[in-house]
Structure formats: structure tokens, C-alpha cells
LUMNU-82768 format. One record per residue (C-alpha): residue in three letters; residue number from 1; x, y, z. Coordinates in nm, 3 decimals, padded with zeros to 5 digits. Layout:
<rs>
@residuo=ALA, num=NUM, x=X, y=Y, z=Z
...
</rs>
This chain:
<rs>
@residuo=MET, num=1, x=08.690, y=06.446, z=08.352
@residuo=ALA, num=2, x=08.488, y=06.684, z=08.621
@residuo=HIS, num=3, x=08.652, y=06.923, z=08.910
@residuo=GLU, num=4, x=08.484, y=06.980, z=09.226
@residuo=LYS, num=5, x=08.439, y=07.326, z=09.252
@residuo=VAL, num=6, x=08.584, y=07.507, z=09.533
@residuo=ARG, num=7, x=08.508, y=07.914, z=09.692
@residuo=LEU, num=8, x=08.833, y=08.063, z=09.829
@residuo=ALA, num=9, x=08.773, y=08.387, z=09.945
@residuo=ILE, num=10, x=09.061, y=08.649, z=10.015
@residuo=MET, num=11, x=09.105, y=08.993, z=10.151
@residuo=ALA, num=12, x=09.268, y=09.112, z=09.798
@residuo=PRO, num=13, x=09.429, y=09.000, z=09.446
@residuo=SER, num=14, x=09.778, y=09.127, z=09.602
@residuo=LEU, num=15, x=10.095, y=09.059, z=09.512
@residuo=ASN, num=16, x=10.137, y=08.951, z=09.885
@residuo=LEU, num=17, x=09.853, y=08.658, z=09.799
@residuo=CYS, num=18, x=10.010, y=08.553, z=09.456
@residuo=ASN, num=19, x=10.088, y=08.230, z=09.621
@residuo=TYR, num=20, x=09.733, y=08.137, z=09.540
@residuo=PHE, num=21, x=09.677, y=08.244, z=09.219
@residuo=PHE, num=22, x=10.026, y=08.070, z=09.069
@residuo=ALA, num=23, x=09.910, y=07.727, z=09.177
@residuo=ILE, num=24, x=09.580, y=07.835, z=09.051
@residuo=GLU, num=25, x=09.715, y=07.893, z=08.672
@residuo=ARG, num=26, x=09.999, y=07.637, z=08.681
@residuo=GLY, num=27, x=09.746, y=07.368, z=08.745
@residuo=PHE, num=28, x=09.798, y=07.254, z=09.115
@residuo=PHE, num=29, x=09.475, y=07.188, z=09.243
@residuo=LEU, num=30, x=09.331, y=07.071, z=08.937
@residuo=ARG, num=31, x=09.534, y=06.787, z=08.948
@residuo=GLU, num=32, x=09.389, y=06.738, z=09.297
@residuo=GLY, num=33, x=09.060, y=06.727, z=09.114
@residuo=LEU, num=34, x=08.938, y=07.103, z=09.241
@residuo=ASP, num=35, x=08.859, y=07.367, z=09.022
@residuo=VAL, num=36, x=08.958, y=07.639, z=09.283
@residuo=GLU, num=37, x=08.737, y=08.044, z=09.191
@residuo=VAL, num=38, x=08.899, y=08.326, z=09.387
@residuo=MET, num=39, x=08.639, y=08.568, z=09.586
@residuo=ILE, num=40, x=08.765, y=08.899, z=09.690
@residuo=ARG, num=41, x=08.581, y=08.976, z=10.003
@residuo=PRO, num=42, x=08.794, y=09.243, z=10.190
@residuo=ALA, num=43, x=08.848, y=09.234, z=10.579
@residuo=LEU, num=44, x=08.626, y=09.040, z=10.816
@residuo=ARG, num=45, x=08.400, y=08.943, z=10.463
@residuo=ASN, num=46, x=08.684, y=08.727, z=10.453
@residuo=THR, num=47, x=08.570, y=08.509, z=10.704
@residuo=GLU, num=48, x=08.195, y=08.623, z=10.730
@residuo=ALA, num=49, x=08.177, y=08.417, z=10.378
@residuo=VAL, num=50, x=08.358, y=08.095, z=10.511
@residuo=ALA, num=51, x=08.085, y=08.130, z=10.823
@residuo=ARG, num=52, x=07.813, y=08.140, z=10.598
@residuo=GLY, num=53, x=07.893, y=07.906, z=10.345
@residuo=GLU, num=54, x=07.917, y=08.167, z=10.070
@residuo=ALA, num=55, x=08.275, y=08.011, z=10.039
@residuo=ASP, num=56, x=08.468, y=07.673, z=10.094
@residuo=PHE, num=57, x=08.769, y=07.811, z=10.214
@residuo=GLY, num=58, x=08.905, y=08.176, z=10.371
@residuo=ALA, num=59, x=09.240, y=08.303, z=10.405
@residuo=ALA, num=60, x=09.225, y=08.580, z=10.675
@residuo=ASN, num=61, x=09.412, y=08.430, z=10.961
@residuo=GLU, num=62, x=09.341, y=08.776, z=11.162
@residuo=CYS, num=63, x=09.043, y=08.820, z=11.074
@residuo=ALA, num=64, x=08.944, y=08.430, z=11.202
@residuo=ILE, num=65, x=09.159, y=08.469, z=11.553
@residuo=GLN, num=66, x=08.975, y=08.771, z=11.599
@residuo=THR, num=67, x=08.666, y=08.627, z=11.590
@residuo=ALA, num=68, x=08.738, y=08.338, z=11.818
@residuo=LEU, num=69, x=08.886, y=08.585, z=12.092
@residuo=GLN, num=70, x=08.555, y=08.727, z=12.130
@residuo=GLY, num=71, x=08.357, y=08.407, z=12.146
@residuo=PRO, num=72, x=08.347, y=08.042, z=11.982
@residuo=THR, num=73, x=08.411, y=07.990, z=11.663
@residuo=ASP, num=74, x=08.367, y=07.742, z=11.381
@residuo=LEU, num=75, x=08.671, y=07.823, z=11.197
@residuo=ARG, num=76, x=08.989, y=07.677, z=11.179
@residuo=ILE, num=77, x=09.347, y=07.772, z=11.053
@residuo=LEU, num=78, x=09.477, y=07.481, z=10.892
@residuo=LEU, num=79, x=09.803, y=07.665, z=10.747
@residuo=GLN, num=80, x=09.996, y=07.941, z=10.715
@residuo=VAL, num=81, x=10.096, y=08.050, z=10.396
@residuo=LEU, num=82, x=10.246, y=08.359, z=10.424
@residuo=LYS, num=83, x=10.431, y=08.540, z=10.680
@residuo=ASP, num=84, x=10.471, y=08.905, z=10.780
@residuo=PRO, num=85, x=10.298, y=09.053, z=10.452
@residuo=LEU, num=86, x=10.481, y=09.331, z=10.339
@residuo=HIS, num=87, x=10.392, y=09.722, z=10.427
@residuo=ASP, num=88, x=10.548, y=10.018, z=10.374
@residuo=LEU, num=89, x=10.437, y=10.314, z=10.476
@residuo=ILE, num=90, x=10.542, y=10.535, z=10.221
@residuo=VAL, num=91, x=10.562, y=10.941, z=10.205
@residuo=ALA, num=92, x=10.607, y=11.216, z=10.010
@residuo=PRO, num=93, x=10.918, y=11.385, z=09.929
@residuo=GLY, num=94, x=11.034, y=11.597, z=10.254
@residuo=ILE, num=95, x=10.935, y=11.382, z=10.518
@residuo=GLU, num=96, x=11.223, y=11.215, z=10.669
@residuo=SER, num=97, x=11.068, y=11.121, z=11.017
@residuo=LEU, num=98, x=10.752, y=11.034, z=11.136
@residuo=GLY, num=99, x=10.701, y=11.353, z=11.365
@residuo=HIS, num=100, x=10.703, y=11.518, z=11.002
@residuo=LEU, num=101, x=10.387, y=11.320, z=10.965
@residuo=ARG, num=102, x=10.194, y=11.553, z=11.261
@residuo=GLY, num=103, x=09.911, y=11.730, z=11.098
@residuo=LYS, num=104, x=09.938, y=11.527, z=10.785
@residuo=ARG, num=105, x=09.704, y=11.296, z=10.653
@residuo=ILE, num=106, x=09.775, y=10.927, z=10.557
@residuo=ALA, num=107, x=09.553, y=10.679, z=10.353
@residuo=THR, num=108, x=09.588, y=10.283, z=10.508
@residuo=PRO, num=109, x=09.398, y=09.992, z=10.377
@residuo=VAL, num=110, x=09.049, y=09.953, z=10.507
@residuo=THR, num=111, x=08.972, y=09.984, z=10.887
@residuo=GLY, num=112, x=09.055, y=09.710, z=11.141
@residuo=SER, num=113, x=09.294, y=09.585, z=10.907
@residuo=ILE, num=114, x=09.642, y=09.504, z=11.053
@residuo=PRO, num=115, x=09.803, y=09.737, z=10.852
@residuo=GLU, num=116, x=09.580, y=09.989, z=10.946
@residuo=ILE, num=117, x=09.577, y=09.889, z=11.328
@residuo=GLN, num=118, x=09.976, y=09.889, z=11.322
@residuo=THR, num=119, x=09.966, y=10.223, z=11.134
@residuo=ARG, num=120, x=09.782, y=10.348, z=11.458
@residuo=LEU, num=121, x=09.985, y=10.166, z=11.681
@residuo=LEU, num=122, x=10.312, y=10.301, z=11.500
@residuo=LEU, num=123, x=10.167, y=10.636, z=11.581
@residuo=GLN, num=124, x=10.103, y=10.617, z=11.960
@residuo=GLU, num=125, x=10.476, y=10.511, z=11.998
@residuo=HIS, num=126, x=10.623, y=10.813, z=11.870
@residuo=GLY, num=127, x=10.375, y=11.009, z=12.076
@residuo=LEU, num=128, x=10.128, y=11.086, z=11.750
@residuo=LEU, num=129, x=09.791, y=11.053, z=11.810
@residuo=PRO, num=130, x=09.586, y=10.931, z=11.490
@residuo=ASP, num=131, x=09.325, y=11.125, z=11.406
@residuo=ARG, num=132, x=09.414, y=11.409, z=11.588
@residuo=ASP, num=133, x=09.804, y=11.439, z=11.522
@residuo=VAL, num=134, x=09.811, y=11.210, z=11.187
@residuo=PHE, num=135, x=09.435, y=11.220, z=11.027
@residuo=LEU, num=136, x=09.432, y=10.846, z=10.880
@residuo=PHE, num=137, x=09.188, y=10.759, z=10.592
@residuo=PRO, num=138, x=09.109, y=10.386, z=10.554
@residuo=ARG, num=139, x=09.038, y=10.315, z=10.242
@residuo=ALA, num=140, x=08.641, y=10.279, z=10.155
@residuo=PRO, num=141, x=08.485, y=10.013, z=10.010
@residuo=GLY, num=142, x=08.454, y=10.049, z=09.629
@residuo=GLU, num=143, x=08.802, y=10.215, z=09.646
@residuo=LYS, num=144, x=09.047, y=10.140, z=09.500
@residuo=MET, num=145, x=09.422, y=10.141, z=09.563
@residuo=ALA, num=146, x=09.487, y=10.341, z=09.242
@residuo=ASP, num=147, x=09.264, y=10.566, z=09.380
@residuo=HIS, num=148, x=09.495, y=10.685, z=09.716
@residuo=VAL, num=149, x=09.815, y=10.622, z=09.506
@residuo=ARG, num=150, x=09.693, y=10.925, z=09.289
@residuo=ALA, num=151, x=09.560, y=11.112, z=09.568
@residuo=LEU, num=152, x=09.917, y=11.091, z=09.708
@residuo=GLU, num=153, x=10.088, y=11.165, z=09.420
@residuo=THR, num=154, x=09.870, y=11.470, z=09.335
@residuo=GLY, num=155, x=09.897, y=11.620, z=09.719
@residuo=GLY, num=156, x=09.605, y=11.498, z=09.877
@residuo=TYR, num=157, x=09.780, y=11.274, z=10.074
@residuo=SER, num=158, x=10.111, y=11.300, z=10.238
@residuo=GLY, num=159, x=10.177, y=10.920, z=10.323
@residuo=LEU, num=160, x=09.997, y=10.568, z=10.241
@residuo=VAL, num=161, x=10.045, y=10.211, z=10.357
@residuo=ALA, num=162, x=10.050, y=09.961, z=10.134
@residuo=ALA, num=163, x=10.208, y=09.615, z=09.984
@residuo=PRO, num=164, x=10.411, y=09.601, z=09.692
@residuo=PRO, num=165, x=10.473, y=09.665, z=09.424
@residuo=ILE, num=166, x=10.337, y=09.998, z=09.519
@residuo=PHE, num=167, x=10.667, y=10.125, z=09.690
@residuo=PHE, num=168, x=10.899, y=10.039, z=09.417
@residuo=LEU, num=169, x=10.671, y=10.181, z=09.177
@residuo=LEU, num=170, x=10.665, y=10.516, z=09.405
@residuo=GLU, num=171, x=11.061, y=10.498, z=09.469
@residuo=ASN, num=172, x=11.129, y=10.639, z=09.127
@residuo=LYS, num=173, x=10.947, y=10.922, z=09.185
@residuo=GLY, num=174, x=11.115, y=11.031, z=09.495
@residuo=TYR, num=175, x=10.881, y=10.896, z=09.743
@residuo=ARG, num=176, x=11.013, y=10.628, z=10.048
@residuo=SER, num=177, x=10.927, y=10.409, z=10.267
@residuo=LEU, num=178, x=10.960, y=10.500, z=10.662
@residuo=ILE, num=179, x=10.930, y=10.178, z=10.763
@residuo=GLU, num=180, x=10.793, y=09.863, z=10.643
@residuo=LEU, num=181, x=10.525, y=09.705, z=10.890
@residuo=SER, num=182, x=10.590, y=09.390, z=10.993
@residuo=SER, num=183, x=10.947, y=09.483, z=11.024
@residuo=HIS, num=184, x=10.865, y=09.663, z=11.324
@residuo=PHE, num=185, x=10.555, y=09.426, z=11.427
@residuo=PRO, num=186, x=10.715, y=09.082, z=11.356
@residuo=GLY, num=187, x=10.496, y=08.811, z=11.404
@residuo=THR, num=188, x=10.194, y=08.955, z=11.433
@residuo=THR, num=189, x=10.019, y=08.851, z=11.090
@residuo=SER, num=190, x=09.998, y=08.585, z=10.852
@residuo=GLN, num=191, x=09.784, y=08.481, z=10.602
@residuo=GLY, num=192, x=09.673, y=08.158, z=10.583
@residuo=LEU, num=193, x=09.406, y=07.859, z=10.443
@residuo=LEU, num=194, x=09.109, y=07.807, z=10.697
@residuo=ALA, num=195, x=08.766, y=07.611, z=10.696
@residuo=THR, num=196, x=08.480, y=07.532, z=10.892
@residuo=THR, num=197, x=08.515, y=07.238, z=11.176
@residuo=THR, num=198, x=08.182, y=07.117, z=10.950
@residuo=THR, num=199, x=08.353, y=07.069, z=10.647
@residuo=ILE, num=200, x=08.655, y=06.963, z=10.809
@residuo=ALA, num=201, x=08.428, y=06.713, z=10.973
@residuo=GLU, num=202, x=08.200, y=06.612, z=10.605
@residuo=ARG, num=203, x=08.452, y=06.696, z=10.349
@residuo=ARG, num=204, x=08.792, y=06.582, z=10.499
@residuo=SER, num=205, x=08.930, y=06.447, z=10.141
@residuo=LEU, num=206, x=08.839, y=06.781, z=09.951
@residuo=VAL, num=207, x=08.994, y=06.965, z=10.253
@residuo=GLU, num=208, x=09.358, y=06.751, z=10.232
@residuo=ALA, num=209, x=09.308, y=06.819, z=09.841
@residuo=MET, num=210, x=09.329, y=07.195, z=09.880
@residuo=VAL, num=211, x=09.619, y=07.159, z=10.125
@residuo=ARG, num=212, x=09.821, y=06.928, z=09.879
@residuo=GLY, num=213, x=09.718, y=07.145, z=09.596
@residuo=TYR, num=214, x=09.844, y=07.475, z=09.733
@residuo=ALA, num=215, x=10.154, y=07.314, z=09.905
@residuo=ARG, num=216, x=10.280, y=07.162, z=09.584
@residuo=GLY, num=217, x=10.210, y=07.568, z=09.423
@residuo=VAL, num=218, x=10.381, y=07.725, z=09.657
@residuo=THR, num=219, x=10.699, y=07.527, z=09.637
@residuo=ALA, num=220, x=10.712, y=07.544, z=09.255
@residuo=LEU, num=221, x=10.653, y=07.942, z=09.336
@residuo=LYS, num=222, x=10.966, y=07.929, z=09.537
@residuo=THR, num=223, x=11.182, y=07.695, z=09.366
@residuo=ASP, num=224, x=11.087, y=07.782, z=08.955
@residuo=ARG, num=225, x=11.208, y=08.141, z=08.987
@residuo=GLU, num=226, x=11.161, y=08.151, z=08.609
@residuo=ALA, num=227, x=10.846, y=08.085, z=08.621
@residuo=ALA, num=228, x=10.747, y=08.281, z=08.905
@residuo=VAL, num=229, x=10.894, y=08.610, z=08.823
@residuo=ASP, num=230, x=10.770, y=08.547, z=08.478
@residuo=PHE, num=231, x=10.392, y=08.488, z=08.653
@residuo=VAL, num=232, x=10.428, y=08.802, z=08.863
@residuo=ALA, num=233, x=10.513, y=09.035, z=08.570
@residuo=ARG, num=234, x=10.256, y=08.868, z=08.367
@residuo=ARG, num=235, x=10.021, y=08.902, z=08.638
@residuo=TYR, num=236, x=10.080, y=09.256, z=08.761
@residuo=LYS, num=237, x=10.170, y=09.407, z=08.459
@residuo=LEU, num=238, x=10.524, y=09.476, z=08.575
@residuo=GLU, num=239, x=10.864, y=09.528, z=08.396
@residuo=LEU, num=240, x=11.084, y=09.203, z=08.453
@residuo=PRO, num=241, x=11.326, y=09.434, z=08.680
@residuo=LEU, num=242, x=11.042, y=09.517, z=08.862
@residuo=ALA, num=243, x=10.892, y=09.186, z=08.883
@residuo=VAL, num=244, x=11.195, y=09.046, z=09.034
@residuo=ARG, num=245, x=11.241, y=09.272, z=09.284
@residuo=CYS, num=246, x=10.914, y=09.172, z=09.426
@residuo=TYR, num=247, x=10.973, y=08.801, z=09.368
@residuo=ASP, num=248, x=11.281, y=08.849, z=09.594
@residuo=ALA, num=249, x=11.131, y=09.023, z=09.862
@residuo=LEU, num=250, x=10.854, y=08.808, z=09.915
@residuo=LYS, num=251, x=10.949, y=08.433, z=09.851
@residuo=ASP, num=252, x=11.052, y=08.375, z=10.196
@residuo=LEU, num=253, x=10.768, y=08.505, z=10.316
@residuo=TRP, num=254, x=10.521, y=08.258, z=10.116
@residuo=THR, num=255, x=10.504, y=07.915, z=10.336
@residuo=ALA, num=256, x=10.327, y=07.612, z=10.387
@residuo=GLU, num=257, x=10.333, y=07.511, z=10.754
@residuo=LEU, num=258, x=10.084, y=07.583, z=11.054
@residuo=SER, num=259, x=10.380, y=07.719, z=11.323
@residuo=PRO, num=260, x=10.265, y=07.726, z=11.695
@residuo=GLU, num=261, x=10.517, y=07.982, z=11.772
@residuo=ILE, num=262, x=10.401, y=08.244, z=11.506
@residuo=LEU, num=263, x=10.055, y=08.149, z=11.642
@residuo=ARG, num=264, x=10.055, y=08.242, z=11.961
@residuo=SER, num=265, x=10.234, y=08.566, z=11.839
@residuo=GLU, num=266, x=09.946, y=08.683, z=11.656
@residuo=ILE, num=267, x=09.711, y=08.600, z=11.931
@residuo=ALA, num=268, x=09.873, y=08.793, z=12.164
@residuo=PHE, num=269, x=09.900, y=09.056, z=11.924
@residuo=GLN, num=270, x=09.516, y=09.048, z=11.852
@residuo=ALA, num=271, x=09.446, y=09.015, z=12.267
@residuo=ARG, num=272, x=09.609, y=09.353, z=12.348
@residuo=ILE, num=273, x=09.426, y=09.483, z=12.051
@residuo=LEU, num=274, x=09.105, y=09.398, z=12.120
@residuo=GLY, num=275, x=09.153, y=09.433, z=12.528
@residuo=ARG, num=276, x=09.132, y=09.036, z=12.595
@residuo=SER, num=277, x=09.307, y=08.710, z=12.738
@residuo=PRO, num=278, x=09.482, y=08.523, z=12.482
@residuo=ILE, num=279, x=09.303, y=08.213, z=12.403
@residuo=LYS, num=280, x=09.438, y=07.837, z=12.326
@residuo=ILE, num=281, x=09.579, y=07.742, z=11.928
@residuo=GLU, num=282, x=09.348, y=07.466, z=11.943
@residuo=ARG, num=283, x=09.043, y=07.712, z=11.983
@residuo=ILE, num=284, x=09.143, y=07.892, z=11.621
@residuo=ALA, num=285, x=09.361, y=07.545, z=11.470
@residuo=ASP, num=286, x=09.341, y=07.243, z=11.347
@residuo=SER, num=287, x=09.717, y=07.094, z=11.312
@residuo=ARG, num=288, x=09.611, y=06.773, z=11.127
@residuo=PHE, num=289, x=09.702, y=06.915, z=10.771
@residuo=ALA, num=290, x=09.990, y=07.093, z=10.783
@residuo=ALA, num=291, x=10.178, y=06.694, z=10.781
@residuo=LEU, num=292, x=10.048, y=06.668, z=10.410
@residuo=CYS, num=293, x=10.292, y=06.959, z=10.301
</rs>
């Protein structure tokens, strides 16, 4: 039986978004007649790929909200798939507070990403001006997380903003997390499933199948602990105890819902960043598909 090819654009193949990969590996999309191909498109390139028709679905809710705040958009958020993604500000031994970062260099995710923005706001809240008091180095196109980790370990950076499992891997080497950014900025970001109004109108059965496949996959990920931990260990080449720790940290954050409260909080945060007035949820979300979860 032939399956319909579907292209899903995500920012990075990170552990935060392994829920998509788990659903693919376990065949939940195939059971809906979909052959899902993942495309890696960092930051705004994620939603640009959807808007241009290069991808059928995207995953970067914050990018869609940023676009909508600056003008009309055909992008619509269908689901939140990850609430408050984890990103730790990891620091070298001897750094005990944000004040100790004065004059130091910090590596962050790409410019304009939520963790990079949150890092800037965090520093400002503590009286440190980014790029004057503390120097930020966002990851450049083509640069890998491994490059930033090596630079941290060799002293090129004094801090690194990273998602799991990076902190857990560095913890045994004496590094510590000063703060987990989402715990300091709760409700300001989620990752999701989004499509264009054209796709929703003209290929509704496809959208429904995508939502059902994802929802069934994330339910299995959250309830079948043994299979989930095995998947995390294999995909991210982690020792079993570390895979368990990562799974436990993320299990309650993976979701399949469309929460108006979360969306309002995210819109307010993005509006604050861009200096714009908040928009209505209806301009950026389509709530009809959450009922399928």
C-alpha cells in the first residue's frame, strides 16, 4: 500500500522534539497512511519552508507567532507538542552566579531563537548588558552544538545554553546549570504542529491524519516507558541511566493539545519582545484539530 509523502520541517533533531521521531519510528504515521520525512530548518527557516510550500507542516510555534505579530499570515498552529522546552545555562567550574559572567563569553542557540532571547533578557534583569558586559555568540549556520561544547571545554566559552542531554553529559565533568530558562520564563514558548490555511482547507484529511498519528505516538511515548527509554538511548547514543534521566525530565513536557492559556502567554511574550500589541489567538491558531487527540 502506497503512503502519502509528507514533509515536516523542524528546527533541530533535538531530544526536545524526539516525540516526532518516536512516532515515525513506531509507525504511528504510517498507520494513518503517511510517510513523514523530516527536514531540518533552523529558526525562522522552519516556518518559511511551510509558507513557501517546501514543507507541509512545521514545528516552530514561536516563529509563527512572530510572523503574525508583524502582519497577516497564512500559518496556523494546530497543536502544542512540547511545553516549556528545556534549555540550561551551563557554566564552567568556578562560576557561581550570573555576576561571575561579567566580561565572559556565552554560546547560545541561533540568533532570534527563544533560548537566545531569553538569555539576553535574563542578563538584563540582572544588570548585565548583552554584548557589552557579557558577550553572546549565537550558533552560526553550519556550526554544530558539538563545536560549542568543545569550545566550552577548552575555555573558549565560559557558558553554554543547551538542551538535554548536554547538561547531563557535562555535569560529571564539573559543569553546572546556573538556571533552566523555561523555569525562569514559564509559559513563553512551546513547539508545535502548524500548517497553512491552504493546506487545512484543501487537504483536511491529510491534516487530520497527521494530528492523529502524532497524538497516538506521543501517548505511547509517555506511557510505554521501556520502549521510550530504549528509543532515546538508541537515537541519541546515550547510556541507559542517562537516557532514563532525559526521559524523566521531558516526559511531562511532551503533549498533544492546543491550550489557549499557553498561546496567550506566548503571544504576550513575543509581543513584548517585538514591541507590538498582542494579537487574538484566532489569527494564529486553528483549534478544530485538537479534538482529535
